[in-house]
C-alpha positions as CSV (number, residue, x, y, z in Angstrom):
1,M,17.4,-14.7,-30.3
2,P,17.7,-16.7,-27.0
3,Y,15.8,-14.0,-25.2
4,K,13.0,-14.1,-27.8
5,V,12.7,-17.8,-27.4
6,F,12.6,-17.5,-23.6
7,F,9.9,-14.9,-23.7
8,N,7.8,-16.9,-26.2
9,E,8.0,-19.9,-23.8
10,L,6.9,-17.6,-20.9
11,K,3.9,-16.4,-23.0
12,E,2.9,-20.0,-23.7
13,I,3.0,-20.8,-20.0
14,E,0.9,-17.7,-19.2
15,Q,-1.6,-18.6,-22.0
16,A,-1.9,-22.2,-20.7
17,S,-2.5,-20.9,-17.2
18,I,-5.2,-18.5,-18.4
19,E,-7.0,-21.3,-20.3
20,Q,-6.7,-23.6,-17.3
21,E,-8.1,-20.9,-15.0
22,S,-11.0,-20.4,-17.3
23,S,-11.8,-24.1,-17.8
24,T,-11.8,-24.7,-14.0
25,K,-13.9,-21.6,-13.3
26,H,-11.4,-20.2,-10.8
27,A,-12.9,-16.8,-11.5
28,F,-15.9,-17.8,-9.4
29,N,-15.2,-16.4,-6.0
30,I,-17.8,-16.1,-3.3
31,F,-15.8,-13.3,-1.5
32,S,-15.7,-11.0,-4.5
33,I,-19.3,-11.8,-5.4
34,L,-20.6,-10.7,-1.9
35,R,-18.1,-7.9,-1.1
36,K,-15.6,-5.6,-2.8
37,Y,-12.4,-7.6,-3.0
38,D,-10.4,-4.9,-1.1
39,E,-13.0,-4.1,1.7
40,E,-11.0,-4.0,4.9
41,V,-13.7,-4.3,7.6
42,G,-16.6,-6.1,6.1
43,L,-14.5,-8.8,4.4
44,H,-10.8,-9.1,5.4
45,S,-10.9,-8.3,9.1
46,K,-14.0,-10.4,9.6
47,F,-12.7,-13.4,7.7
48,L,-9.3,-13.3,9.4
49,A,-10.9,-12.9,12.8
50,E,-13.1,-15.9,12.1
51,M,-10.0,-18.0,11.1
52,L,-8.1,-16.8,14.2
53,N,-10.9,-17.7,16.6
54,P,-10.2,-21.1,18.0
55,Q,-14.0,-21.5,18.7
56,G,-14.8,-20.3,15.2
57,S,-17.2,-22.2,12.9
58,H,-14.3,-24.1,11.3
59,A,-13.5,-25.6,14.8
60,M,-9.7,-25.8,13.9
61,P,-7.6,-24.1,16.6
62,I,-4.5,-25.0,14.4
63,F,-5.2,-21.9,12.3
64,Q,-4.5,-19.7,15.3
65,Q,-1.4,-21.8,16.3
66,L,0.0,-21.5,12.8
67,F,-0.6,-17.7,12.8
68,I,1.4,-17.4,16.1
69,D,4.2,-19.7,14.9
70,E,4.5,-18.6,11.3
71,V,3.5,-14.9,11.3
72,I,3.8,-13.3,14.8
73,N,6.9,-15.0,16.1
74,P,8.9,-14.5,13.0
75,A,8.0,-10.8,13.0
76,I,9.3,-10.5,16.6
77,D,13.0,-11.5,16.0
78,P,14.0,-9.5,13.0
79,Q,12.3,-6.4,14.2
80,E,13.9,-6.7,17.7
81,W,10.8,-6.3,19.7
82,R,11.3,-6.3,23.4
83,R,8.9,-9.2,23.6
84,E,9.1,-12.9,24.3
85,L,8.1,-15.4,21.6
86,L,4.5,-16.4,22.0
87,D,3.5,-20.0,23.0
88,S,1.1,-21.2,20.3
89,N,-0.3,-23.8,22.6
90,V,-2.0,-21.0,24.6
91,Q,-5.4,-20.2,23.2
92,Y,-6.4,-16.6,22.6
93,S,-10.0,-15.3,22.3
94,C,-10.5,-13.3,19.1
95,Q,-12.8,-10.4,18.3
96,T,-13.1,-8.0,15.4
97,E,-14.4,-4.4,15.3
98,V,-13.6,-3.9,19.0
99,H,-14.5,-0.4,20.2
100,Y,-12.5,1.3,23.0
101,Q,-13.8,4.5,24.6
102,G,-11.7,7.5,23.5
103,I,-9.6,5.3,21.2
104,G,-11.9,4.2,18.4
105,R,-12.4,0.9,16.6
106,V,-9.7,-1.8,16.6
107,D,-9.7,-4.2,13.7
108,I,-8.7,-7.5,15.4
109,V,-7.9,-8.2,19.0
110,L,-6.6,-11.5,20.4
111,K,-6.4,-11.9,24.2
112,S,-5.1,-14.4,26.7
113,L,-4.8,-14.1,30.5
114,K,-1.3,-12.6,30.1
115,N,-1.0,-11.2,26.5
116,I,-2.9,-9.0,24.1
117,I,-2.4,-8.9,20.3
118,V,-3.8,-6.0,18.4
119,I,-3.9,-6.2,14.6
120,E,-4.4,-3.0,12.6
121,N,-5.6,-4.0,9.1
122,K,-4.7,-1.5,6.4
123,I,-5.5,-2.0,2.7
124,H,-6.4,1.5,1.3
125,A,-7.3,3.6,4.3
126,A,-4.8,6.3,5.4
127,D,-3.1,6.0,8.8
128,Q,-5.0,7.8,11.6
129,R,-3.1,10.2,13.8
130,N,-1.1,8.4,16.5
131,Q,-3.1,5.3,15.8
132,L,-0.6,2.6,17.0
133,Q,0.4,4.7,19.9
134,R,-3.2,5.0,21.0
135,Y,-3.8,1.3,20.8
136,F,-0.7,0.7,22.9
137,E,-1.9,3.2,25.5
138,A,-5.4,1.6,25.6
139,C,-3.8,-1.8,26.3
140,I,-1.8,-0.3,29.2
141,K,-5.1,1.1,30.6
142,M,-6.6,-2.3,30.4
143,G,-3.9,-3.6,32.7
144,Y,-1.5,-5.2,30.4
145,S,2.2,-4.5,31.0
146,S,4.1,-3.1,28.0
147,E,6.1,-6.3,27.4
148,K,2.8,-8.2,27.1
149,I,1.4,-6.0,24.3
150,Y,1.8,-7.1,20.7
151,I,0.8,-4.5,18.2
152,L,0.8,-5.7,14.5
153,Y,0.5,-3.4,11.5
154,L,-0.9,-5.4,8.6
155,N,-1.0,-4.1,5.0
156,K,-0.9,-5.4,1.5
157,D,2.8,-5.5,0.7
158,G,4.8,-4.3,3.7
159,V,4.9,-0.5,3.1
160,P,6.0,0.9,6.5
161,V,3.5,2.6,8.7
162,T,3.8,6.4,8.5
163,S,5.2,8.4,11.4
164,H,1.7,10.0,11.5
165,G,0.1,6.7,12.3
166,Q,3.0,5.4,14.5
167,G,3.0,8.4,16.8
168,K,5.4,8.1,19.7
169,L,5.5,4.3,19.7
170,Q,9.1,3.1,19.2
171,D,10.0,0.8,16.3
172,N,10.7,-2.0,18.8
173,Q,7.2,-1.8,20.3
174,F,5.3,-3.0,17.3
175,G,5.7,-5.3,14.3
176,Q,4.8,-5.1,10.6
177,I,3.3,-8.0,8.6
178,N,1.7,-8.1,5.1
179,Y,-0.7,-10.0,3.0
180,K,1.7,-10.6,0.1
181,N,4.0,-12.8,2.1
182,D,2.9,-13.4,5.7
183,I,-0.9,-13.9,5.2
184,S,-0.4,-15.8,1.9
185,N,2.1,-18.2,3.4
186,W,-0.1,-18.8,6.5
187,L,-3.1,-19.5,4.2
188,D,-1.1,-22.1,2.3
189,L,-0.3,-23.9,5.6
190,C,-4.0,-23.6,6.7
191,I,-5.1,-25.1,3.4
192,K,-2.9,-28.2,4.0
193,E,-4.4,-28.6,7.4
194,A,-7.9,-28.4,6.0
195,K,-7.4,-31.0,3.2
196,N,-9.7,-33.5,5.0
197,Y,-12.5,-30.9,5.1
198,P,-13.2,-29.9,1.5
199,H,-15.7,-27.2,2.3
200,I,-13.1,-25.4,4.5
201,E,-10.2,-26.2,2.1
202,Q,-12.1,-24.7,-0.9
203,T,-13.1,-21.6,1.0
204,L,-9.5,-20.9,2.0
205,K,-8.4,-21.5,-1.6
206,Q,-10.9,-18.9,-2.8
207,Y,-9.7,-16.4,-0.2
208,G,-6.1,-17.1,-1.2
209,R,-6.9,-16.3,-4.8
210,L,-8.5,-13.1,-3.5
211,I,-5.3,-12.2,-1.7
212,S,-3.4,-12.9,-4.9
213,S,-5.6,-10.4,-6.7
214,L,-5.2,-7.9,-3.9
215,T,-1.4,-8.0,-3.9
216,G,-1.0,-8.3,-7.7
217,D,0.4,-11.9,-7.7
218,N,-2.1,-13.7,-9.9
219,R,0.1,-16.6,-10.9
220,S,-1.3,-20.0,-10.1
221,A,0.7,-22.6,-8.3
222,R,0.9,-24.6,-11.6
223,M,2.2,-21.5,-13.4
224,K,4.9,-20.9,-10.7
225,D,6.0,-24.5,-11.1
226,S,6.1,-24.1,-14.8
227,H,8.3,-21.0,-14.5
228,I,10.7,-23.0,-12.2
229,D,10.9,-25.9,-14.7
230,L,11.6,-23.4,-17.5
231,L,14.5,-21.9,-15.6
232,Y,16.1,-25.3,-15.3
233,E,16.2,-25.8,-19.0
234,D,19.2,-25.0,-21.2
235,N,20.7,-21.6,-20.3
236,N,17.5,-20.0,-19.2
237,F,18.5,-19.2,-15.6
238,K,21.4,-17.2,-16.8
239,L,19.2,-15.4,-19.3
240,A,16.6,-14.6,-16.6
241,Y,19.3,-13.5,-14.1
242,D,21.1,-11.2,-16.7
243,L,17.7,-9.7,-17.6
244,S,16.9,-9.1,-14.0
245,Q,20.0,-6.9,-13.7
246,S,18.3,-4.4,-16.1
247,L,15.0,-4.2,-14.2
248,T,16.1,-1.3,-12.0
249,S,17.4,0.6,-15.0
250,F,14.1,0.0,-16.7
251,Q,12.1,1.3,-13.7
252,I,14.3,4.4,-13.5
253,N,13.8,5.0,-17.2
254,L,10.1,4.5,-17.0
255,Q,9.6,6.9,-14.1
256,K,11.6,9.5,-15.9
257,K,9.3,9.1,-19.0
258,V,6.2,9.6,-16.8
259,W,7.5,12.8,-15.2
260,Q,8.8,14.2,-18.5
261,E,5.6,13.4,-20.3
262,L,3.5,15.0,-17.6
263,L,5.7,18.2,-17.8
264,I,5.3,18.3,-21.6
265,A,1.5,17.7,-21.4
266,F,1.1,20.5,-18.8
267,K,3.2,22.9,-20.9
268,E,1.0,22.3,-24.0
269,K,-2.0,23.4,-21.9
270,G,-0.2,26.5,-20.6
271,Y,1.0,25.4,-17.2
272,S,4.7,25.7,-16.3
273,F,5.5,22.9,-13.9
274,N,9.1,22.0,-12.9
275,F,10.8,19.1,-11.1
276,C,11.4,19.7,-7.4
277,D,12.1,18.2,-4.0
278,K,9.6,18.0,-1.1
279,D,10.4,21.7,-0.2
280,L,9.5,22.8,-3.8
281,Q,13.1,23.5,-4.5
282,S,14.5,22.7,-7.9
283,C,16.6,19.6,-7.8
284,D,18.4,17.0,-10.0
285,E,15.7,14.8,-11.5
286,N,18.1,12.0,-12.4
287,R,19.7,11.7,-9.0
288,K,16.3,11.8,-7.2
289,I,14.8,9.0,-9.3
290,K,18.0,6.8,-9.1
291,N,18.1,7.2,-5.3
292,Y,14.4,6.2,-5.1
293,Y,15.2,2.8,-6.5
294,K,18.8,2.3,-5.4
295,N,18.6,3.5,-1.8
296,E,15.1,2.5,-0.4
297,S,15.0,5.0,2.4
298,R,12.0,7.1,3.4
299,K,14.0,10.3,2.8
300,N,14.4,9.4,-0.9
301,R,10.7,9.7,-1.6
302,F,8.6,12.9,-1.5
303,Y,9.7,14.7,-4.7
304,G,7.7,15.6,-7.8
305,I,6.7,18.6,-10.0
306,Q,5.1,21.9,-9.0
307,C,3.5,24.9,-10.5
308,E,2.8,28.3,-8.8
309,I,-0.9,29.0,-9.3
310,G,-1.2,32.3,-7.3
311,T,-0.5,34.2,-4.1
312,L,-2.3,34.5,-0.7
313,D,-1.2,37.5,1.3
314,N,2.6,37.2,1.5
315,Y,2.6,33.5,0.6
316,R,2.9,31.7,-2.8
317,V,0.4,29.0,-3.6
318,H,1.4,25.9,-5.6
319,C,-0.1,22.8,-7.2
320,F,2.3,20.1,-6.1
321,I,2.3,16.6,-7.6
322,Q,4.3,14.5,-5.3
323,L,5.6,10.9,-5.1
324,N,5.5,8.7,-2.1
325,H,5.3,5.4,-4.0
326,N,1.9,6.7,-5.1
327,I,1.6,9.8,-7.2
328,Y,-0.8,12.3,-5.6
329,Y,-1.4,16.0,-5.7
330,G,-2.8,19.0,-3.8
331,V,-2.2,22.6,-2.9
332,A,1.0,23.6,-1.1
333,V,2.2,26.9,0.3
334,S,5.7,28.5,0.2
335,F,7.3,31.5,1.8
336,D,10.5,33.1,0.7
337,G,11.0,30.4,-1.9
338,K,10.6,27.4,0.4
339,R,7.6,25.2,1.2
340,I,6.1,25.6,4.6
341,Q,3.3,24.0,6.6
342,Y,0.3,26.1,5.7
343,P,-0.2,29.2,7.9
344,D,-3.3,30.3,9.7
345,E,-4.1,32.8,7.0
346,S,-4.7,29.9,4.6
347,I,-6.8,27.7,6.8
348,S,-10.1,29.0,5.4
349,L,-9.0,28.2,1.9
350,G,-8.0,24.7,3.0
351,Q,-11.5,24.2,4.5
352,Q,-13.1,25.3,1.2
353,I,-10.9,23.0,-0.8
354,A,-11.9,20.1,1.5
355,I,-15.6,20.9,1.0
356,T,-15.1,21.0,-2.7
357,Y,-13.2,17.7,-2.7
358,P,-14.6,15.7,0.2
359,D,-12.4,12.7,-0.8
360,L,-9.2,14.5,0.0
361,I,-6.8,12.6,2.4
362,D,-5.7,14.7,5.3
363,S,-2.6,13.4,7.0
364,G,-2.8,16.1,9.7
365,K,0.7,17.3,8.9
366,K,-0.5,20.6,7.3
367,W,1.6,20.2,4.1
368,F,-1.4,20.2,1.7
369,L,-4.3,22.6,2.1
370,G,-7.4,20.5,2.8
371,G,-5.4,17.3,2.1
372,H,-4.1,15.5,-1.0
373,M,-5.7,13.2,-3.5
374,L,-4.8,10.4,-5.9
375,P,-5.6,10.5,-9.6
376,S,-8.7,8.6,-10.6
377,S,-6.4,6.0,-12.1
378,P,-3.8,5.7,-9.2
379,L,-0.1,5.0,-10.1
380,N,2.2,3.4,-7.5
381,F,5.8,2.9,-8.6
382,K,6.3,0.2,-6.0
383,K,3.5,-2.1,-7.3
384,V,4.2,-4.1,-10.4
385,N,0.5,-4.4,-11.3
386,S,0.2,-0.6,-11.1
387,I,3.3,0.0,-13.2
388,Y,1.8,-2.2,-16.0
389,K,-0.6,0.6,-16.9
390,V,2.1,2.9,-18.1
391,T,4.7,0.6,-19.7
392,E,3.0,0.6,-23.1
393,K,3.2,3.9,-24.9
394,N,-0.4,4.3,-25.9
395,A,-1.6,3.4,-22.4
396,R,0.9,5.8,-20.8
397,D,-0.3,8.6,-23.1
398,K,-3.9,8.0,-22.1
399,W,-2.9,8.0,-18.4
400,V,-0.9,11.2,-18.7
401,D,-3.7,12.9,-20.6
402,N,-6.4,11.9,-18.2
403,T,-4.3,12.8,-15.1
404,V,-3.3,16.2,-16.5
405,N,-6.9,17.1,-17.3
406,E,-8.0,16.1,-13.8
407,I,-5.3,18.2,-12.2
408,I,-6.0,21.2,-14.4
409,L,-9.7,21.0,-13.4
410,F,-8.6,20.8,-9.7
411,I,-6.5,23.9,-10.2
412,D,-9.3,25.8,-11.9
413,N,-11.7,24.8,-9.1
414,V,-9.3,26.0,-6.4
415,K,-8.9,29.3,-8.2
416,A,-12.6,29.6,-8.6
417,L,-12.9,29.8,-4.7
418,E,-11.4,33.3,-5.2
419,W,-9.0,33.2,-2.2
420,I,-5.8,33.4,-4.2
421,S,-4.6,36.1,-6.6
422,D,-2.8,35.5,-9.9
């Protein structure tokens, strides 16, 4: 009964927050009206660069100073960069969409006489091959010594850069920051500084709400305060803490349900998938899923389910549905029972798959022929707002059914290219 009362009070807080949000018209947001809320270049990079420009239209150099003190410098110490802390009293010029010959476009660049700061802004785009390494090498060519180069990898919630994007750059040669914590906290400080300038303050608040939507944290400040007040009442903190101990078990159980229901749905349509590791070898499903949550190491990702869909010369061809936080799928190749990077004999098939599905993501690692793709309704087991879509049984059934139909159509289209034999 205490839990039921506690949840009812939480629902009342949420409902009050929704009503308050509606009555104050917080849904009106100039950023989402003019641009897609998750547009990296045209929205986020441009706005951040404007804020970080001490000569920007806001005429408030304090924004850049706060970014150096509260975002860059804290990222240096815990990541053990071989760098000195930056002096926030030194002003940096700021540009966005900077093009370097042979390197490509850089999202945001800040420069002083001694130092250069490069910010790679990632929201949905895949990491490009050796991207951070190439930026570092470009800065060297510009005359900056290695200890004066500050490379920052910015994404929504702190998911590490891939080795594909990192290249040969060492872990202590760049830092990682995220929107969910670093940018949100910095914005809060900037809003306080802009309180005497309502037009700037309100613009920053709107952008802050956009960031909350982007990262899945849509709770208002008032709602957060109400949650805190609730935890002080009676025995509520103990109730919340005890319940939190079951969250990992719940997530393990939920992910098992998703995989099992996918397997059942495929079997009903005549496709025999089985649980496997990244090498397409059968493995212990329970252990894999538990390790994913209880030991957050990169090596504990990259498992899923696979089905052999044909042969190509001496190789076996599979549809592999893999987990790397996101669930995604594509065509994999095995030889002598083990997955291999696709051989030259299969390159033409890979090219045809990429033509058929131009939205495939190619990591350059040669593990998926032509690349891999996300379901039309993506599912990421590290994002709470993504997990919501499969917690309720009817919603999960719909997601499984739609995803299975998409993947079967994908398999049929690959077979229709007539490169593989049954």
